Structure formats: structure tokens, C-alpha cells
N, C-alpha and C positions, 0 to 999 in steps of 0.2 A: 288698518288700511291707511296708507299714506296718501297725500293728495295726488300723487302720480299714478296710483293704482286704478284699475278698472273698477267702476262702481258696481258692487254685487247686489244692490237692493233695487227691486223693481218699483217704479213709480215714486222714488224718493229723490229729492233735490239736495245735493250736498256740495257746498262751495269748495272750490279747489284748495282753499287754505285750511279747511277743517280736517281733523283726524278722527277716524272711527276705528276703534279696536275691535277685533273679532275674537270670539263670537259675540254677536248681539242681534237683537231683533228690532227692526224699524218698519212701521206700518206705512202703507201707501199714502201718498199725499203729504207726507211730512217733509219739512224744509229745515235744513241745518245751515246756518250762515257763518260768516267769516270768523276764523281763528277759534272755533269751538272744538271741544274734545269730548267725544263719546267713548267711555271706557268699556272694558269687556263685560259681558253678561248683563248688559242693560236691556230692558224691554221698553221700547217707545212705541206708542200706539199710532193710529192713523191720524192724518191731518194735523199733526203737531207743528208748531213753529218754534224752533230753537234759535234764539237771537245770537248776536255777535258776542264772542268772548265768554261763552258758556261752557262750564265743565259739568259733566254728568258722570258721577263716580260708579265703580263697579256695583252691579246687582240692583241698581235703582230701577223702579218701575214707574212709568208714566202711562196714563190712560190715553184715550182718544181726545183730540182737539185741545191739547194742553198748550198754552202759550207761555213761553219762557223768554222774558225780555233780556236785554243786554246785561252782561256782567253778573250773572247769577251762577253760583255753584250749588249743585244738588248732590248731597253726600250720601254714601252708603247708609242704608237704613231708612231712607225716605221712600214713601209710596204716595204718588199723586193720582187720584182718580180722574175720570173724564172732566173736561171743561174747566180745569183749574187755570187761573191766571197768576203768573209770577211777575210782579212789577220789576222795573229796572233796579239792579243792585240790591235786591232783597237778599236775606241771608238765612240759610239753614245751618244747624250744627248737628253733630252726631255723638258727641261725648260730653257728659255733664261736668267733669272736672279735669280738663286736659292739662298735661304737663309735657313740655318738650322732651324731657329726659325719661319719661315713662311711656312705654308702648301700651296702648289701651284698645287695640283693634278688636279684642274679644269683648269689649264693653260697649260697642256701638249701640245706640238706642234706636228704637223704631219710632218714626214720626209718620203719622197718617193724615193726609189732607184729603178730605172727602170731596165729592162731586161739586163742581161749580164754585168753589171757594175763590175769592179774590185776595191775593197777598200784595198789599200796596208797596210802592217804591220805598226802598230802604227799610222795610220792616224786617224784624229779626224773629225767627221761629226757633225757640229753644227745643232741643231734641226730647223725644220721649212722650210727646203729647199727640192728641187728636183734635183736629179742627173740623167741626161739623159742616154738613152740606150747606152751600150757599152763604156761609159766613163771609163777612167783609172785614178784612184787617186793614185799617187805615195806614197811610204812608207814615213811616217812621215808628210805628208801634213795636213794642217788644213783648212777645207772647210767651210766658213761661208756664202756662197751664192749659188744660183742655178748654175749648171754646164750643158752646152749643151751636146747633144749626141756626142759620139766619142771623146770628149775632153781629152787630156792628160794634167793633171795638177800636179804641184809640188809646194812645198814651204809653207811658213807661212807669210801671208795668201796665200792660193793656187792661182796660176795663170796658165792660159793655155800657154803651150810652144809648142804645136803642136796637132796633131790628132793621135788617136790610131785606128788601123784596128780592125775589129771584131775578127781577129785571135789573137790580143793582141800585135802585133808588131807596132812600131812607123812608121807612114806613111811618105813618102818623101813630099817635098813641092809641091804645085800644079803647073801645067804648065800654060802657058799664057791664056789658056781657062778655067782654074779652075779645070782641070781634075787631079785625083790622082789614080795611080795604085799601089797596094800593091806588092812589089817585092817578098814577102814570099808566098802569097797564091793566088794572081791574082785578088783579089777583086777590084772593081772600084767605085770611089766616085767623087762627084763634090763639090767643095768649093765655097760658095757664102755668102758674108756678114757675116762672123764669124759663119757660120753654115756648116755642112758637111752632104751631102745627099748620101745615098748608091744607086748605080746604079745596081750593081751586086755583090752578096755575095755567095761564094761557100758553106758556112756553113748554108745557109738559110733553115730552116725547120719549120718555123712558120705555 
């Protein structure tokens, strides 16, 4: 669909400079801003915000309420669940060993970003990994391997330096029984063997 075409999506706001290739599915309440390109066979959920100069490649799946900030490209093989935040200019990949002279479209890797994850500005997500629910990837981090739920990771390569609450704040260290309470929102967690289990979350609406 070129900017001049009649918009075929109900309840969707698409800027006149954006291009949307068909077929694709876009949920109600989603907004697509200046100079962005949505390619064929994409599935984009409800209430998403697709910023300026964003490219979403064929067959990508975005859940509901996904926020994609300016200058992000989401490549074939990526799946983002509900409530994922992609910071400005963060990077996805989909081939492990790209070469310009060798076509590797049959080797695209699957990258899964679970519900509620934050991907900070200028972070890089190497393809073929899974990032767990509500993990927080700091700005500029390079993530080459799976990340557990609620992990707070920084650096190159990314390493876990703590846990992030569902509200986004950094959690304090666990007590002797492995219990952690968020001082900001009151959520409760238990830390066991490098994993964090939610016991009570005030934001829970699944």
C-alpha cells in the first residue's frame, strides 16, 4: 500500500509517508509513523506504536502494545510478545555468519522476545536467542545468548548485574531466604539458583 492508497485497516493510524505491503495484519489502535515500512505477511497486534524510520521485515510477529522507537529494523525470524519496548536505534540480526556474496535466506534464525522485555537504546540482540519475560537490556548492551526472565543485563557482551522488577526498577539483593520486595511498587519475588520467580505483582493483568 503506497501513501496515496486508501487505508484498508480499521482503527489504525498510518502516516502518509509510511508504506504498508499487503497482505499483513495490523490490530486496532496501532500507530505507524513517518517513513516506516511494514513488509508483507507481518502480524502486528493492537495498540502498538511504530516510530519513525522503522522497517518490519516479512513474517515478523509483534504482540499487543509493542513500542518500537525510531530507527529500528525488525528482521524476519523475530517474534516479540506483548508489551515489549524497543529503544531508539537498537538492533536485531537474523543470520549468524552473513556474507554479502552468499545468500543465506534459508538460514534465518528465530529470535524470541518474551512479554514485557525492555531493549535499551542502541542495544544489539544477536539472532537465535530467547530473552525472558520482563528482562531489562541496558542501553548499548550486546546480547549473544539467552537471558533469563527479569534479568538486568549490561555491557559487551551482556552480563547480568541484578534483577529488574516488572515495574522497571532495579530490585535490591535478596534476603537470607531468597526473598526480594520491590521498594517502588511492592512486588514480591523469590531468587533461586540464578532465577527469579514472581510471587505477587501489582501490575498482573494476564
